[in-house]
N, C-alpha and C positions, 0 to 999 in steps of 0.2 A: 773478270778483267772485260774492257770491252774493244773499241776498235782498235785504239794504240797498242794493246797487247798483241792485235793479231797482226799488225803492220812491223810491232817490234820481231815479233818471232820471225815475220818473213823477210825481214832485213828491209823493209821499206821505210822512209823517212816521211811519207805524206798519209795525212788521215783520209782515209776513205770508207764510202758507204758501206753497211753490211748487209744491205738488203736487195734483193733482186736478181736477175738473171746475170747482169754483170759481176756483182760482186762474188757469185757462186763460180763462175768461169775464171774471175781472178783469183780466187781459192784454188782451184785446180790446178792452175798454173804456177802457182807457189808450191804446190806439193812435188809437180813433176821435177822441177827446179831444184828440189831441196834434198839435201843428204839426209842420214837417217837420224842425227841427232837434231837436225831444224826442222825435220818434219816432224818429230816427236813433240817439241815445244811448240811448233804451229797448230798440231793437231788439240793438244792441251790449251793452248790458248782461242783456239776457234769453238770448241765444244765444250770448253769448261771442265774438263777430262783431270781435276784436280785430285790430290791423294785424299783420303779419309779425315777428316778434323776430328779428333775426340774431344769432346769438351767435359770435362770433369774425371773423376778417379776420386780414389781412399788415399790418404796420406799423399805419402812418396811414389806409389804405383804410378808408372806412366806407361803409354801406350807407344809404341814407334809408328811412325806415318804409314808404314806399309802394314800394319797388324789389321784385320779385318775386323769389323764393329760387332761381327756375331761373338769372336773369341776375346771382346777387351773385356776389361771391368767395366761394371755398371757405375751409373753415376749416381751419389745419392744427393736428391735434393728434396726439400720439401715445397711444395706447390706454395705461392704464397697466396695468405687469409687476406679476404677482402676488410677492408676496416668498417665497412657497415652493410646494410642489405643491399643487393643489387637491387638497381633500379627496374623495374617492370614498366613494359610500354601497354595501355589498355587495350583490348582486343578490339579490332575495328569491329563497329556494325554493321552489318550486310542485309539486314532484315528486308531494307528497303528494295535492294538489287534483288533477293529471292523473292519478294513479292512480286515484282516487277516480271522476273522470268514467270513466276507459274503462272501471271494473268496472262501472259503472251502465249503461253504452251494452251492454256485452256482456251484461248479465243482461236488458236490454229484449230484446234482440236472441234469447236464449235462449228466452224465454217467449212471442214471436212466432213462432219457428217451432214450438215446442211446440202454440200455439194453431192455426196454422196445419194442423200435421199433424192434430188432433182435426177441423178442419172437412174434410180431405181424407177421411179414415175416413168420416165421418156423409154425407158426400156423394157418396160413390164412386160410387154409381150413382143412375139418374135417378129425381129423386121423381115421383109422381103419385098420384092419388087424393086421399084424407085422409091426411096424414102429419104426424108431428110430429117433430122435431130439438131434443134437448136440448144445451144446449151452456154452456161457462163463460164468463163474462163477457170474458176476452181473445179468445176463439174468437169470440164473437159480434161483437165489434170488427173483427177480422180478414174476417170475411162481410159486415160492413156497407162496410167500404171497398171490397171486392170488386162486392158488388151494388150501391153506389152507383155506381161506374165502368161497370159494366156496361149498366144502365138509362138511364146518360148518353149510352151510345153508338147509340143506336138503338130499336125499340120492338121488346120482346120479345114482346108480344102478338101480333104480326104475324109476325116471323120470329126463329130464334134470335140471341142477342147473347152477347156473352163479353169479359170483362177479367181480367189475370193480373198477377201479381206475379213478377218475376223473381228476387229475392233471396228469397222464400218458395218460390218454384217451383211454385206451383200457379195453376191457372186456372181460373175460375167461369162456367159457360154457363146461360144463362137462355133459355127459348123457350116458346112458347105451348103451353096445356094448358087448354082451357075447362071442364072438370070437376074441375080440382085444387084443391085445399086444402090451404097448404102451413102449419104453426104454426112458426116459430123461436121456441124459449123458454129463456129462459137467468133467474139469480137475479134480475137487475136489470131483467128488462121481458119481454115477448111481441112478437113481430112476424108478421101474419097476411098471408101471399100469396096471392091468389086469382086461378086462371088463368092460371099459372105453373109450368116445372116447374126445378127447378136440379140442377145437377149439376157436381162439381169433378172435374178431370183433372190430369194432367203440365202444365207451364208450356207445354212445345212442342208440345203438343195444342191446335190452334187450333180445331178442329170437333167438339163432343161427340159420341160413338159413338151409332150411331142405337139407340133402344130397340126390343126385342123386339116384332114386330108392326107396326111403324111403317111405313107406307105407301111415305114418303119414301126409306126403306134403299134403297140399290142390290140388286139382287138376283144371285145368284150367276151366273146366264146373262144377263150384261149385256149390250146389243145396240150396248157402244161399240166391240167389237172389229172391227165394219164387215162388210160382205157377204163371205163367202167365195168366193172365184175358182175356178174348176175348172180342172184342169192342162191343159195344149194337147194334143191329142190326137197 
C-alpha cells in the first residue's frame, strides 16, 4: 500500500507526501497520538509489515497466515520451459580498446625510461657547492618520486640515504653537504635543496661512490686486512 494506506491508518483524510523530514515528523506525531490498535495498523501500513502470503500448496493443504514459511508445505511447481532457444547477444569486441590501453601504457613506460635516463645523466656525479640541474617535466617527476622515497627513509642531513626504482634501473643517493646549494629547475618550477648532495647510480649500487677527497672514503692501504704474522723460524 502507499500513502493512502498510511493516511487511512492514521485517521487522516488528506493525501500527503511520504518522503523527507516533514513526513517522518508527521509519522512520529501519528504514533504518539495513536492507541495500540491504531499504532499496529499504522506500523503495518507505513513499513509494509504484512503477514506472510503462502503461494502454493498440495491438494487441500492450506497454511494459515500466521504460519512461518519455514514450517509450511512446499509449493510444487515446474519451471516453464522456453518455446525455443534463448536468444544470445553477441559478445562485444573490445580488441580496439585493449590495443589503445596497451599502446598508452607502452608510451608512458617509454617516456618514463627516457626521463630516468636524463636524470641518470644529469646526476651521474655527486653534486656539491652551488649547482643547477635543468630537467624536463617528466624527468623532474621521476626525480621527485625517488627524492620523496629517499627523504622518507631516513635523515639525509645526518647520514646518506637512498631510494631506487627497479623498473627504471636507477637509484638516487642523498647525503649531508653543509655548504651545498642545489637548484633543480624545470619548465614547471624550481626546487632548491640546501645542505644536501645528490647522486644517481645504477639500481644495484646500494651505496653511493665516495667523492674525491672524502675523509670517509676507505684508503687503499686499509687496515682491514688484519695484522701480518711473521713466518715461523
